N, C-alpha and C positions, 0 to 999 in steps of 0.2 A: 320182552313186554309182558306185563301181567295180564292174565285172562281168567275168566270164570266160565263154568259150564252154563248152558242155557237154563238148566234146572234151577239155578239160583233165583231167577225172576219169579218163581212160584213160592218163594219164602214168605213167611208171615210178616216180614218187615214191609212188604208192599201188598199185603192181602186186600187192601182197600180197592185195588184195581179190579178185583173179581175176574182175574184171568182164568179162562176155561180152556183146557187143552183139547183141541179138535183132532189132531193127528200128531204122531211122532214121539210117543212116550219112550220108546226104546232108543231114541236118538238124543234125549235131553242131556245125557252125560258125554255125548260124543261131539256135540256142536258147542263152540265157544264164542264168547263175546269179549273183545279186547279194547273196545272204545266206548266211552260213556255217552257219546253223542248218538242221536237217533237219526235215521234216514227215512224220508218219505219218497218212494221211488216212482214218482209221477213221470219223470223224463225217461226212466228206464222202461216203463210200460209202453211209452210212446216210441221206443226203439233205440234211445241213446243210453247204452248200458256201460259206457266207458268209465264212469265215476261211481259205480256201485262199490260200496265198502262191505265185503262179505261178513266181517265180524262185528257189524253194527246191527242193532235191532231194527227191523224194517216195519214201518207202520203203514197200513192201508186204511185210509179214512174215507169219508164220503166222496171227496174229489176223485181219488184213485178208482174206487169201485164204480162211481158214476161214469167215469171215462171208459173203463173196460166193458161196462154194460152197453155202451153205445156202439161197440164193435160187433161185427158178426162172429159167430162161433169160431171160425177158423182163425180170424185175426186175434180173437181173445186168447185162444190156445197158444198162438205164436208169441203173443206179448208175454204171457206167463212163462212160456218155455224159455225165452231169451233171458228173462229176469231170474228164474229159479236155477238155471244152469250155472249161474255165478256162485252157487253153493253158499247162499246167505245163511247166517246162523239161525235165524227164526223169523217168523212173520206174525204180526198181530193185526187182526181186523177189529176196528173199533165200532162203537155205537150199535152193536148187535146187528150189523149189516149182513145181508144174505151173502154167503160165500159162494162165488161162482164155481161150478163143478170143474171147470178147466183148471182153477187154482188148486183144488183138492187133488186132481190128477197129477199135476206137476210137483206138488210137495211130496206126494207118495213116490213119484218117480225119482226125485232127487233127495229123498230122505230128509226133509226139512220140517222141524216142529212148527205146527200152526196153532195159533191161539185166537180166541175171540173174547171180547169184553163189551159190556154195555156202556162203559165210560167213553166220553168224547175224546177225540185225538189230543187236543191241547193238554188236557189233564194227564192223560197217559204218558205223553212225552215228558211233561214236567216231573212226574213222579218217578218214572224209570230213569231219567237222566240224573236226578238227585241220588237215587239208590245206587246206580252204577258208578257215579263219580266217587262215592265213598268206598265201594267195593274194589274198584280198580286203581285207587290211589296208591302210588308208591309209598312204602312205609319203612320205618326204622325204629329202633329202641335205643334210648340213651339213659345213662345213670344220672339221676338228679331229681330235682323237685320242681313242679310247675304250680304256680299260684296266680290267682287273679287279683291284681292290686290296682284299685281305682279303674278297673276295666281293662287294664293292660296285662297281657299274658307274659309273665316273667319266669324264665327258666333259671334255676339256681344250680350251678355246677360246683364241684370241688371234691377233694379227696374224702374218703370215708372217715367219719368222725370229726369233720371240721365244723359242723354245726348247721348243716343245711335244713334238716328236719326241725331242729329247735327253733331256727329262724322262721320257718313256715308256721310252726305252732304259735309263735308270737304274733305273726301277721294275722292268723285266724282270730286270735284273741282281740286284735285291734279292728276286727270287722271285715277282713278280707276273706278270700275263698280258696280252699285247697282244691286242686285238680288231680294231681298225681304226686306220689312220693316214691322214691327209690327207682322205679322204672317208668319212664315216660314213653308211651307209644305215640309216635308222630306219623301223621299222614300228610302227604303233599298233594294239595288240591289246587291245580293250576299254579299260581304264584304265591300261595299262602301255605302255612304249616299249621295243622290242627293237632293239639296234644290231648291225649286221654290217659287214663290209668288202665291197667289190665283188670280183667274181671276179678281176680283173686285179691288184689290190693285196693279195689275201689273203696273210697271213704276212709281208708286206714293210713296211719302214719306210725313209723317205728322210731322210738326214742330209746337210746341206750340207758339202761337202768330202770326204765318203766316198761318197756316192751311195746306191744301193739296197742294203739289207741284208735277207737272209732270216732272220727271227727263229727260225723253226722249225728251220732247218738249223744256226744258230749256237748256240741254247740248248736245242733239243729241243722235243718236243710239249707238254711241261708249261708252256712259256712262251707258248702261244697259246690263244685260244678262238675258236670260229667265231661265236658270238653271245653277247650279254649284255644283261640288263635294265639300262636306264639309271636311275640313282637320284639322282645329284648332278651339277651342272655347275660347273666351275671355270674362271674366265676369268683368263688371264695378261694383265697390263697393265704398261706401262713405269712405273717408279717416278717419282713426281712429288712433290718435297718440299713443294709447296704444296697438295697434295691431302690430304684427311682420309680415312683408312682406318679401317674397323671394328676396334676394339681390345678389344671385350668379347664379341662374338659374339651380342649382343642385337638387332642390326640385321638382321632377317630379310629376305632378298631371294629372289626367285624368277625362274626362267627358263622362258619358255613355249615348248614344242615341241608343235605340233599340239593346242593347247588343253589340254595337261597342264602343270601348274605343278610345276617341280622346284626343290629347294633350290639356290641360286646363291651361290657364293663368289667374291669378287674378290681375287686375290692379286697384289700388286705385285712385279715382278721386278727384282732389282738384283744386281750382282756380289757373290758370297759367300753369297747365300741358297740353301740346299739345298731346291729346290722339290720334289724327290721325297720327302724326309722330311716336308715340310709337307703334301703330298697324302696320305701315309700317316696323318698325324695327323688330317687331315680325314675320312678314311674311318673310322678308329677312332671318332672323335667322332660320326659319323653312326650307327654301329652302337650306340653308347651311347644316343643319342636314341631309336632304334627300341626299345630296351629300357626306355625311360622315364626315363633320367637325362640331364639337360641341365646341363652344368657351368656355363655362363654364367648360366642362370636360377637355379641353386642359389646361385651367388656373389651375384647381385643380392638374392635373398631373405635371405641371411645378412647382407649389407650393410645392408639395410633394417631387419632386426631389431636390429642393432648401433646404428644411428642412433636407432631408437626407444628403446632402452635408455638411450643417452646423453642423449636429450631428457628422459626422465623423471628421470634423475639430476640434470640441470641445473635442472629445475623444482623438485625437492626442495631443492637447494642454495640456490636463490634464496629459497624460502619460509622456510627455516630462518634465513637471514641477516636476513630481515625479521620474524622472530619469529612466523611464522604456523605454527600446529600443523597 
C-alpha cells in the first residue's frame, strides 16, 4: 500500500490551510499516512476506539474539543490516552481552538505530530482529502499519446514510428488539446484514471525529422491540458490485408489499466487514411454512447427486425402457394 510521511501535508500545495506545527518536528518523517480519508475521532474520545485508523489524519474540531472540555481533568487525560496510544499518524486541531494540556502531554508521550490551524474543519477535511487522494493514488506509466478530443480523454497506442505524435499534432491543429506525448503518467483515483505528462515533457511533442516542438508556444495555451481523465484507448496497428477488422462496431473490446476496463478500438493504419478524423469520429461516437445511443446496436436491431419481417412474409407466401389459410 502506498504511503507518504506526515511531513508532506506541510508542502506548499496545501499552504492555504496555514498548518502550524505545535509538536513533533522530529517525527514528521517517521509517521506515515496511507489513506486519503480523514477521521474525526469523536467516538474514540468517548471510549470506543475499535475503529480508529492509525494511518489517517485525525481532525479535532469544535465538537471534539467541546466534548473533552466538558470532562474533568482525569477523564480528559484518560480519553486522550486511549486515543493516542493507537499511534495515530498525526492530529490537527482546527479553528485555532485552545489545545488541552492533556492532549499535549499524550502526543509527547506517544510521539505524535500535532498541528493547529485557524481554518474550519470542513475546509481542512476537503483540502487534505483532495491533496492526499492525488498523492496516494496508485500510478503507472505507459508509452503513448494522450489527447483531449471533444472533451473525451483519448489514449493513442502503437509501435514507435507508426504515427501517434503526427496524429496528435493534426488533432491539435484541428482545435483539440494535447495532454501528454511519449510517456503518459496515469494515476488511479477510485474508479477513474487521470493522465498527465511528466515535468520534462510537458507541452512538448516529438516528431521524427523535426525534433521537439513546444505545442503551447506554437498554438497557445488553448492547445494543451495539464491532466485529463482517460476514457477510451485506441491502438494503431499496421494494415494487414489478411487480418479481419471490426466493421460493425459490435465487437466490444476493452483495455485494462490498473484493473479498470476501458473501451478499446483497434485502427489499422495505411497510406491515405486520415487517422485524426477517425479519432474525432470515435470520440463523437463515445459521447453518443454515454448519452444512450449506440449506432451499431441500433443498426443491428433494425436489421433483425427487417429479417424477421421478411421471414414472416416468406412464410405467408409459401402458405398461400400451398393453399393453406
